[in-house]
N, C-alpha and C positions, 0 to 999 in steps of 0.2 A: 504494499499500500504505501502511496506518496501523499505526502502532504502537499494539497494544493492551494491551501488558503491561508494566512496566518490571522491572528486573533487579536481582538481588543477585548477587555473586560466591558461591562455594563457601566461600572463607574468611569471607566477611562472614556468611554462614549458620551456619558452625560457631562463630564469636563469640558471635551472638545465641543460638545454642544454649547456650553457656555462661553466658549472662546470666539471672539471675533475674527476668526480666521479666514473667511472667505464670503464671498458673495452667495453661493449655493452650498451652505453649510448644511443644510438639512438633509441635502441630496447625499451628501459625502457621510453623514450620519447613518443614514439609510442603507446606504449601500456596503457599509462597515459592518452594519448589524447583520446584514443578509449575509454577510462572510461569516460572520459567528455562529449564525443558522447551520450553515452550511457545514461547518467545522464540527458542530454538534452532531450533525446528521452522521458523518462519516466514523466520529467517535464510538455513537452508538450501534454502527454496524461493523465496527471493527472484529476481526478474529482476535478475541481474547484468549485462545489456547496459545497463539503465537505469542509468547512472552516478548520476544528480540522486536518484534513488529510494535507492539505497544509500548516498548520502553524507549524505541528510536522515536515513535510518533511523539510520547510525552515528554521526552528529553526536548526536542525540537521546540515544540509548542511552548515549554517552560522558559527555554532561552529567549525565542522571540518575545514572550510575554514581558519577562524581565526588562528588554531592550525597549519595548514600545512603553511600557509604564515610566522607564525613564526620560523617555522623550516626551511623555505626556505631562511629566512634572516640569520637564523644561519648558513646555509651552505655556502651561499655566504661569509660572515664573516670568515669562516674558511677556504674556497678556497684561500681568498686574503691573508688571513695570512699565509697559505701554501705557496703562491707564493713567499711573500716576506720573510720566515724563511732562516735564515742563515746557520742552521747546518742539517745535516741528521738526527738528533736526533729529531728537532723541526718539521721537515717535517714527520716523521714518527708518532709523538705523534698527530699533527692535523690531519694528515689523517686518524688515527684510530678514531678521534674524529668525522671526517665527515662521517665514514662508519658507525659509531654506530648511528648516526643521522639517515642516509639514510635506516639503517635496521630499526628503528622506524618508519620512514615515510612508507617505504613498508609495514609496518604490517598496519599502519592507511590505506592504500589503498585497503589491499588485502580483498577478500572477505571469510567470517567466512565458514568453512564446514557446508553443511546443513545435517540435521538427515535424515539418510535413502536414500541419493542421490543416492549411489551405491548400495542399498539394495534391497528390494521388486521392480520390474519394472512392466509396464503395469498395467491394471485395476483391481483393489480388488475382489480377489474371494469370494464367500460366504463360511460360514465355512462348512455347510454340501457337499461343490464341491472342499474343500480344502484337499491335500495330506499330509499336515504337520500341525498340531496344538500343539504348544508348550503349556503344562499345569502346572503350578505351583503353590502350596501351600505354605502360610505361617503360621507356627506353634508358635503358641502364648504363652506366660508366662504360666509356668507348676509350679510354686513354689510350694513345697510342705508344710506341714503342722506339727505341733506338734502332737505327737501321746501321749496325756496326757488326753482326755476325761473321761476316765473308771475311775470310783470312787471305784468299788465292785470288789475286787480282791477275784481269784478262790482259794479255799483252801481245795478241795474235790479230791479222786481219782475217777475211773470211776464208781465203786458200791456206790459213796457216803459216803464213809468213809472220816471223816474229818481227813486230816493231821495236824502235826505240824508246816508247813511254808505255805506260803501264795503266790501267785503270780499275776503280773499284767496281762491283756489280750490285747494284742496291734493288730496291722495289720497282717495278713498273708501274707506277701508280696510276697512270692513264690508260694502262693496257694497249697500248699502241705498238708493242713489239720491241721499243726500245728503252734503255735507260741512259738518261741524259744529264744527269746532275752528279756525277762522281766525284769531281773536284780532285781526284788523281793522289794527290800525296798527303802523307801521315805528318812528315817531316819538313816542316816550314819555318822559316826565319821570324815570319810575323808571329805565329802562334806554334810556339814549340810543342812538340808531342801531342799536337791537336789536328785534326782535320782543317783544312787549308778552306777556309769558307769563300774565299777570295780568289782561289786558285782555278785553273783551266779544267772546264768539263768536256770529255771525249763524248762521242756518240758511241753506244754498245748497242748492238742488236743482241736483244735476250728472246727471239723467237723460239729457239731450243735455249731454255734456260740451263741445260746442263753442258751445252758447247757454245757460250756466249763469246762474240769476237767483233772488235773495233771496226767501225765503219771507215773507209777511207774515200778520199775524193778522185778525181779521174788522174791526179798527179800521183797518186800513191799515199797522200799525206792524211793522216788522223784528221777525223772532222771535228771541229772545236764547237760548242753550244754556249753561247753568251749567257749571263744570267737571267737576262730579261726573256730568252726564249726557252727555258728549262720548264718542262711538264711535268717532272718529276721532283723528288727532294732529296740532299743530298747526305752523305754518310754522317751518322749521328744526329740526324734530325729524327724527331717524331714522326712516324709514320702510322695513319688509324690502320686497326688490325682487319684489312678490307674482308677476307673470306667470312670474318665471323660477323662484322657490321652488316656486310650485304646479305647475308642468310636472315638476319633479324628483321632487316628493312624489308626485305620481300616475305616473310611469312606474316607481319603486320599488315602489308597491304593485301595478303592473300585473304586473312582473317576479316578484312574489310571493316578495320575498326573505322571510327568517326574522328577521333583525334588520340595526339599522342602528347605525353608529358614527359619531358626530359628532366631529369633529376640531375645533371651536373656533371662535372668531371668529364667534358666533351672534348678537353683540352690534356694536354700532359707539359708542357714548356710555357703555357699561356702565349704561345707564338701566333703570329698573323696566320701562319701555314697551318697550324693545327684548326683554327677555325675554319678556314677555307676547305679542308678535307671534310668537315663534319657538314658543312654546309652542303657540299657537292654530294657526298655520298649518303646521307640521312635525310637532312631536310629537303634537298632538292626531290628525291624520288616520291617521299610522302607528299609534299604538297602538290607535286604533278598529278598524285593519286586522288587529288581532293581532300587529303587529309590535314586538317588543321595541327599546327605543332607548336605546344607552349613549353619553352624552357626556364629552367631556373639554375642558377649558378652555382658550380661546386667549389671547393677549394682551391682545385688546380685552374681555376679560371683567376684566380684572385694573384696579383703580383704584388709582393711585399715591398716597403720599401727599401729593404738592404739590397735585393737585386733590383730594384728599378733603375740605377744609373746605368749598370751592365746592360740591359736590355731595351733601353728606351733610345729610340732615335725618331726624328721627323723627317728622315730620308728614306726612300726605298733602297734596301740594301740585300745581299743574298748572305744572310745570316742566322743561324738556325733558332737562336733565342729571340729574335729581333720582333718588335710590335709591328715593324712594317717590312717584312721579310719576303712579300710576296709582289710581284710587278704587275699592279693593275691599277684601276682608277680610284682605288680605296685609299686613302691616307687621313685616318680618323685624328693624327697629331700634327699635322700641318700647324706651323706658327707656334707650336707648343715647347717648352725647354723641360730638361731634365727636373727642373723643381717642382713641375706642374703634376706631382706624384697623384695618381688616382686609382690605383689599383689595378690598372688595365680595362679601366670602365669605358672608356670611349671605345677601345678595340672591341668589347662584349656589345657595346650599342651599333657598331658597324655590321655585325654578324647576327648572333643569335639574339640578341636585343632587339635588332630591327625586325624579327618577328612578333616580338612584344608590341613594340612601337605600331606596327600595322594594327594589332587588336586593340590598342588604346585609341587609334585614330579614328578607326570605323566604329568605336563604341561597344565593342564584345567585351572588353576588358576594362576595369577601373582599378587604377593604382593608388598604392599608399603615398600620401603626399610628401613630395621632395625625394621618393625614390620609386616613380610610378612604373618603371621597367624592369624593377627588382622585386616589388613586392606589389601582387596583384591578385585581383579575384575575378572571376567570370561564371556563368551561370549557363548550363546548357541543360535542356530537357530537363527542368527540376532537380539537377544536381549542381551543387554549387563546387568550385574549385577554387584554393588558395595557394597560390606560389608564394614560396617562403625565400627568402635570401638571409645567411647568417652572417654576411661579412660587411654588409652596409651601413654598420655604425658609424664609422669614421669618417665616411662621406656625408652621411646625413647629418652629423655634428661635430661640431670641432671640440666640444666635453663628450669625452668617450663614454659611451652608456652601452651595456649590452643589447643582443637584438630584441631579447623577448621585454625588457623593460621598456623600450620604445615601442614595440608591436601590441603590450597588452590590451589597452584600450580600444586601439583599431581593430583587433580581432574580435574583442567582445562587440563592438560597434557594428561592423560588418556581419556577422555571424547572428546574433539576435535580431537584427533588423531583417534578414531576409530568411530566419529559418522557418518560418510559418509555411513559405513557399516553394520550399523545397524538401525533396525526401531525403536527400543526402548531403553530406558536407565531406570534402576530400582536401585535404592540406597536402601539398608535396613540396619538399624539398630536397636539398641534397644529404646531408648528415640524418640519420636515424636518432630519436630520442633515445633507445638503447641500442648501442653498437656490439658487434661480435668480434670484431678485430681490435678493439681498444678495450682500456680498462673503462669500469663503470665509475659512478660517483664515489662509491665508497672503496676504492682503492686509491683515491688521492693521496692518502696519510701514506702509501706505500712510497710514493714518489717523494713526497715531502721529508720522509724519514731518509730517503736517499740523497736528497739535497743536503739535510743536514748534516748528514755523517759524512759527506763530501766536503764541505766547509770546514767540519771539523779536522779531518785528515790534512787538509790542504794548510790549516793555521798549523797542526802539528808538524809538518813538513816545513814549512817557514820557519819555525821557531827552532827546530834541528838545526835548519840551515845557517839561521841567526848564531846559535851557538856553536857552531863550527868556524863561521867565519871570525866571531870573535875571538875562540881559542887560536886560531893561525894569527889573528893582529896582535895578539898578545902574547905571542912566541910560546903557547903551550907547550908542555911535553909531548914527546912522540905518543905515549900510553894514551894519554888524553885527547889526543886528535884521532888517535884510531877509535877510540870508544864514542867520541860524537860523529866519528865518519860512519860508524857501525849504525849508530842511530838514527843519522840522515837517511842511510840505506833502508833501515827497518820502516821508516815514516814514508818515504819516496815507495818503497814497494806496497805498503797498505794503501796509499793512495792510487797507485796505478792499477791494484788489483781490483779495487772496487768496481764491479760492474754496474753500470745502469740498468734499472730493472726495464723489460720490454714495456713502457707505457707510453713512450714516445710523448714526454712532457705531458701536456693537459688534454690532450685530445679524449676526452672523458664521453664523447656523445652530448646530444643537445639536452638529456635530462641533466647530466652532470652540469652543462653550463647553466641549465635553466635554474638550479638549486645554489650555485655559486651567484648569479646575479640576486638571489632572492635573498643572500645576507645583507645585500644592498637594500633590497625592497622587500622587507618580511611579507610573507603572504603571495609573492608573485608567482610560486611555482604552483602552491594550491589553486591559484585562480586560473592559471592556463591548464592544468590538467584537468580541474573540473569543467571548465568551459569545454573542452574537447570532450570529456567523456559525457556531459549532458547532453552533447547534441551529435555523441557518435560518431566524431570524426573518424574518417579512414585516413591513417597518415602514412603517408608514401615517402619513401626514402631511397638513396643510392649508397655509394661512399665505401661498403663493405664488400663488393664484388663478390656476392653470393645472394641467396634467396633466403628470406625468413618470413614466418608469419607468426605474429605474436599478438597478446592482450596487453595494453599498458595500463596500469592501474593508477588512481587519483591518491591511493594511501597504501600503505604494506597491508594495512588490515584486510584489503579487498584482492590479494593474490591468491589464485586458484579460484575466483568466482566470476561469475560474468559480469560484474561490474567493472567494467574496462571498455576502452576503444581499441581497433585495431591498427597494429602497425606493420607494415609489409616494407620488406626490403628487397628489392626490385631485380636483383639477378646481375648478371654481368656479360657484358659483349665485348670484352678486352681479354689481353694474354694474362693480365696482372691477376693474381688470385690471393688469397689469405685462408689462413687457417681459422678455425674456429677456436680462438683462443680465451674469450671470457664468457662466454655463452649469455644467459639470460640474466636479467639484473635482479639481484636478490631481492631487492624491495618492491618494486613498480613492475613485474612484466611477469607473466606465464607465457612459456613456450608452447607453440602449436606445432611448428614445422619449420626444419632448418634444413638447409641444402648446399653447401659448399663444395667446390670442385676444384681442388689443390693437387696439381702433380707433384708429388715429391720425390719421382724417379726420373723423369726423363732432364735429360741434361748433359754437357759432354762435348767431345771434341767429334766431327767428321773427316774422314779420310777418304780417299780416293782408291782405286787399286793399287796404284803405283806408290802408296803410303804417303801421300802429299796431304796435310791437313788443310782443307778449305773452307770449313766454317765451325763456329761453336754454337750450340744450343743452348739458350738461356736455361736455368733450373728454375723451379717453382713456379710454372704455367699454368695458368687454367686449362683445365681438359674439358671443358663444358660450355655451353654458353645458354642464358636463359632469359626470361623477360615474362612481364605479367600484363594479362589482359582483364579486364573486369568489365562486367555486363550489368547494367542497371536496365530493370523491368519493373517499372514502378518502385513499390515499395522495396524489392527484390533486388540484393546486390550480389554478383557471384563473382569471386576470383579465380583465376585460373594461372598456375604457373607453367610455363612452356619451358621445356629443357630439351637440348640435345647434345650428346657426348661427341668429341672428337679426339682426334690426335694429331692435329696440325700444330706445327711450331712456326716460331717468328722464320727460322731459316727456310722453311717451305714456302713463305711468302715471297722471300728471295728468289727462291727457286721456280717462280711461277704459280705457285697454288692459288685459286682463285675460286670465287661461287659463280656457277654457271645459273644465271636466271631461267633459263629455257627448261632446264631438266631439274631443278631446286636439287642440285648436287655440289658437292665440294671436289674440285679436280686438282690432283697433286701429280708433280711428275717425280720419277726416279730415274736414275742412270749413273754413270761414272764421271762425276764431274771434270770437265777438260782432259778426258782421257781420249785420245784419237782413235775413231773407229768405233767407239763405244755408242750403243743405241740408248737413246730416249725414251722413256714410255710413260702415257698420261693415263691415270685411274680415276674414273669420278664415281663415287658413292651418292647416294641419294641422302640427304639431312633427314634423319630421323626423328623427329619431332615427337614430344610425348607431354602429357600433362603430369606434372609430378604430384602437384596439390592441388585440390579444387573444394572450394566452399561455398556454401551457398545460403542465406536465410533473408528472411524480411524483416523490417524495423519492428514489427510488430510480433514477431515470432517468440516462441518459449524457448530460451537457451540456458544452458548449464556449461560449465568447465567440468568433465569428468575425468579426473587424476586415474593413474595407474591402479588397477585392482579395485576401484570405485564402481559402485552401482548407477546405471543409466538412469535411473527412476526418474520421469517426469509427465505431468500431466498438462495437457493442453486442451483449450476449447477455441473455438472460431470466434475472431474479434465480432464487436458489435458494429458492423457496417453492412450496408444494404447489399444484397445480391447473394449472402450464404444462406445454405438451408439451416444450417445451427448443427455442428457435430462437436464430438469430443473423443478424445484419445488418451490413451496412457502406456509408457514403457513401464512396465511391472516388474521387470525382472532382465537381468543381462549385466555383465561385469566386462571392464575396458581392460581386456587381457593382451590385446595387441596393440601395442605402442611403440613407436620409436625411441631409440635412445642415441643421444649424443653426447662425444666427449669433449669438452672443454678444456684446452691444455693448461693454460695459465694457471687457471685456479684449480686444476686438477680433480674435475667433477665429471663424473657421468650424469648426463641430465634426462630425467624420463618425461618425454613431452605429454602433453595433456590433449584430449579431445574437445574441440568448442562443438558442442552437440546441439542441434536447434530442431525445434516444430515448427514449420511454416505452414498456413493455410491458402489454399486457392480454390477459388469456384471452377467447377467444371462447364465451362461454355457450352460443351455438346449435349449434356445430361446424360452423359453415359452412365456415368455412377450414380448411387445412391445416397451420396454423402459427399459433404466436400472434400476437398484433397488436401492430403496431407504429405508435406514433402520433408524426408528426414535428411539431414546431412550431418556429417562430423565422425559417422562410425566407421566409414569406409577410408577416412582419409590417411591413416598410417597402417602399415602393414607388418610391424613387428620387426625391422631391421634395427642393426646396431651400426652407427658411421663414427669412425675414428675421427680425430681432430682436422685432418684433410678432407673429410667427405667421403672418404672409401669405406664402402660397405665390407664389414668384418662378418665373413660369413660363419655360421654355426658349424660344428664338426658333429658329423653324425655318425652313431656306432652302427653299420650297416649290419652286423649280426643280430644286435637286440632290436634294432629300429627304434632307439631312444637318443636323447641329447647327450652327447659325451663331454662336449666342451664347447664354449662360446659365450660370445658377452651379451646377448642380447637377453634382457631379464624377462620380455615377453613371450619367451619360448616355453617356459614352464611356470607354474604357480603353486600353491600350497593350497590344497584343497581344505574341507573343513574337518577331516580326519589328522590334518598337519603331514600330509603327504604329498611331496613335488611330484607333480605329474605334470605331463605335457599339455600345452595349449591346445585344445580341441580344433581351434579354427584353423582351416586350410587356407592360408595367404601366402603371399608370394614370397616375402622376404628376401627380395631382390634389390631395395630399393629404388625401383623403378614403377610406380604406380602409374598403371592405365586403365581404367574404368571398364571394365568387360572384357578386356583382351589379352589379360595375363593367365589364361587358364594353364597352358602345359607348365609355365613356371610356379602354378599355385601348388602342383601334384609333385609331391616327393615320395615315391614308392619305399623309401629307405627309414621314411619315418610315420609311425602311425598317425602322429599328433593327436593323441588322445582316445582314439575310436577305437573301446577296447575289444570289440569282436573282430579288429583286424580287417573288416570287410573293404578294404581299400578300393576293390575293383567297384563295388557299387557306389562308394563316395565317386570314384572317378567319373562313373556314368553320369552321377547327380550333376556334376560339377559342368560336363559337356553340354547335358542336355538343357541345364539353366541359361549356360554361357554367361556367367557372371563370376565376378570376384568375389569370395565371401569375406565378409569381417566377424566381429563379435556378435553372437548370438544375441537376440534382445525379444523378449515377449513383449509384442504389440497387441493390445486391446484397443477395439474400436465399438463404439454402441452403434448398432443398427435402427433403423426407422422403423417404427411402431406399427407402419400399416402394412409390412411385409411380413410374410413367415420366415423366423429367423433361420431355420434349416435350409430354406431357400438360396441363403446369402452365402457370402463368403469375403475375405479381403483380398482385393485385387492389387495389383502391381502394374506400373504402367511400363512397358516394354519400349524402350527406345528405339529400337533396330525397326520392331513391327509397326511402330506407333500406335499400338493398341494395349486395350486393358486385358492383362491375363491373370488367373488365380496365382495368388503367391504362395499357396500351400498344397502340397499332393495329396489327392484322395487317399491312398494308402497310408498316411500318416495320422489321419483322422482319429482321434480319441473321445469316447463318449466321458467325457469329464470336464471340470473346470480346471483352470490351471493349478499347480502344485509346485512348489519350489522343491520338489524331488527331481523335478525335470532340469533345474536350473545347473550350468555347468559347476558352480560350487557344491550344491548338494544333490546331484542325482544320485539315483541307484542306477551304479554303472551298467550293469547288465540284464536290468529287467524292465519290462513293459510295465506303463502305469495300470493295464488292465490285468497284469499276472503274467507270468511266463517271462520270455526272452523279449528283448527289443526287435521291434520290425526293422529288418533289414533296409539301410537307406535311411532311417528315420529319427536318428538322435538327434536331437535338438532341432527335429522338424515337427515336432507334434504342433495339433491346432485342435481347436474345440469350440464349444458354445459355451456361455453361462445363461441360462433362459431366464433366471429369476432376474436378471439384469439387463438382459436382451444385450449381450453383447458377445462378439467374437475375438477368440484369442489367438496367437499362433507365433512361431518363432520366424523374425525376419533376420536376415544377415546382411542386407545391403543397404546402402541410401537410396532413395530415390522416392517416388510417389507412390502413395498407398490410397485407398479407399475402398468403401464397401461397394461390392459390387454383386448381380446375381451371378449364380453359377452357370 
């Protein structure tokens, strides 16, 4: 129950009536009296058996009453002072104070706007019956990488003649079969031991990437490419991971998304070339396909003051880190000097910021005053989107204030002003509230302790040095000098051996920054978290180069409950990857899904058959790409995490690897690099996208967080909206035995993830069903896999002889039953770390593991799987109330089959029992080999029983999947 109105005592009402606080005093008092009566009605109807609910309501009422009583007394005192005032000025001043207090009092007694109250009306419409689905995608981090992996230079022409010069072989960025930006030498008088940015570039033919050669003119001279004519990018420049980015862009276009949110880190060096590549390879194809792009800046788009002088120029030049290193008609710094430091803001405005400016100019977006193209919001099909920038504070004000302190009032204003007219609020920015690759707020003291120890050791070293210097200066004995020298050596060793913790300074996620800023403005963190929670903001971020879905909670008391809002970290489209180091936030986060893809194996040198090293593969690359698509159907919001694994490396891109749009395939080459006569082969493999994580619910759904080994119990009834028949359903049994686990390395914890289980209701527009449609989501999200810190699946080891688990790290493979016995999880699930709803049938079946099926009838189970064509998850007992005008035994619970787009019975006839439900059928408490009617179990029916309860006119039965369920005729 939620308190909708705050109350005034009758005494307070009478006092306010006597005060001259407004022309329409009687109306105000009447309205407040009505609120008192409404509250009294709610108190009269409260479920008094729910002690927690009663206590919460009573405490809220008492606190508000005390506050209002205090304000009432202040109003009376002010009114009396006003009556006794001797001058017009005193009266005016006091009257103004009265009006200010009255405004605050009105705010306390006002009802906050309700999300979506003026948006979608009536019953929820199923996705397939909806005439408008808003589909948007999150484009994750795309940072480029250094093009410096090749070791063997080309020094021959087409005929194999050795030339007097040599050239580097880089990435053919524009795909024309030539590399034209090599700049030839690594040893240069201007820039010793670095690439010669201003040097000569020779034109290299890379049509056969394993046999490149230098093009020559008719006189046999190597062809030189001037900087202003180069179409590729030089050695050690950052080059977008083209095969990965192209695949993501193409998939988003294929999925026909309406708009794309780019969460930042589109650049690595913050250089102009980085922006140009992203605009050409990402924004260009998307906008050409009619897809609107809305960017936010990442930390890699921010140039700090320390490196600004080195990167700044207001002239176009060929320099990898320059803000003007592309020869085009864009020069955002013309006329500016180095002292005009702006974080690279004008460069942003010239490229991705120009996309935002277009939205602002055409009225699509509304910006935060003074930073309109950095922080802005727009509304699309009753969904509000808010772009956040975490780095604009010093641009906005010379008096540094944190982002959240500046944005708090604006966020409140725009969310509350629009809340009633939208069904959903989406906030997107670069950094997560809770990050997985950096320390959380509670670990700041670790770094503080390190800093304090480092200072102490430095002081000890300095003191030892001073003592030794003093001894030498005063001609101390050899023994004393030796003693002081040893002391200095000891102090120096202690200082040098102190290792900085892997905390990367204070990069502690936006929860950390929010709480640090809260120290300056107490109440800030609570304001922001409660605002986001009250309006169920979906918070979308990048930065971590991995996928994660979780709930963020306003307080630590809410952890592991549904009182929270969703955070999604949107995946990765770059080579860069991170381990899962810190896991979920201890106080403010409940983990629901995590998938990082960090290749800890690949790396090392490549040599040809002649033993010549020609390239070095960078270690610790990502071995997968992912992005998120979110679909909005009225009150329903569905998130899908798309994933594709790959074995591509940065060297492959140097050697011609690319994404082929026509065949949706990654193509790469193999051969013997620069060995005469060797054959080069191209191999193309289709990109195999899969949905790793999917979750759906409506804003009016019944929602629960279900912890491992916890019961799924939940009851739900159709909302009070026009169009519903009026139905109810209950999950009366079933346990979360199938959950993923993930190891967070730095904190040394194995985290067991939770399920966000929801029951949403929809109307059946075709009137095929006899009840409203119940959509279950969350049971099938996880499949029992254990992932290490790199995101690698750690497969369980099975004893083939006995068919039981012998060794493994996934706690969900076994559980302890009511007799204290460790037994196998009876749910046949994939445990392959790759969830594809309805398509993992063969992977689900392990003939070597009985999986808790006591009679060992695997063949029957296998047949049941293949017949149903479904992935199974935890067994839950669903009860639905049948309509009274039908004969109960003529009805059953139906499941909507997505493949045939038809309703089919959810239960098998042979598994019917003439009985109400008993917890003896439960996973935890079943009689393992006994049929409920006596004798042995019906083959194929363990945890598949169903039946009727005639007294309550209900149908019960086991379900094992997410999806749509309703009462249907047999």
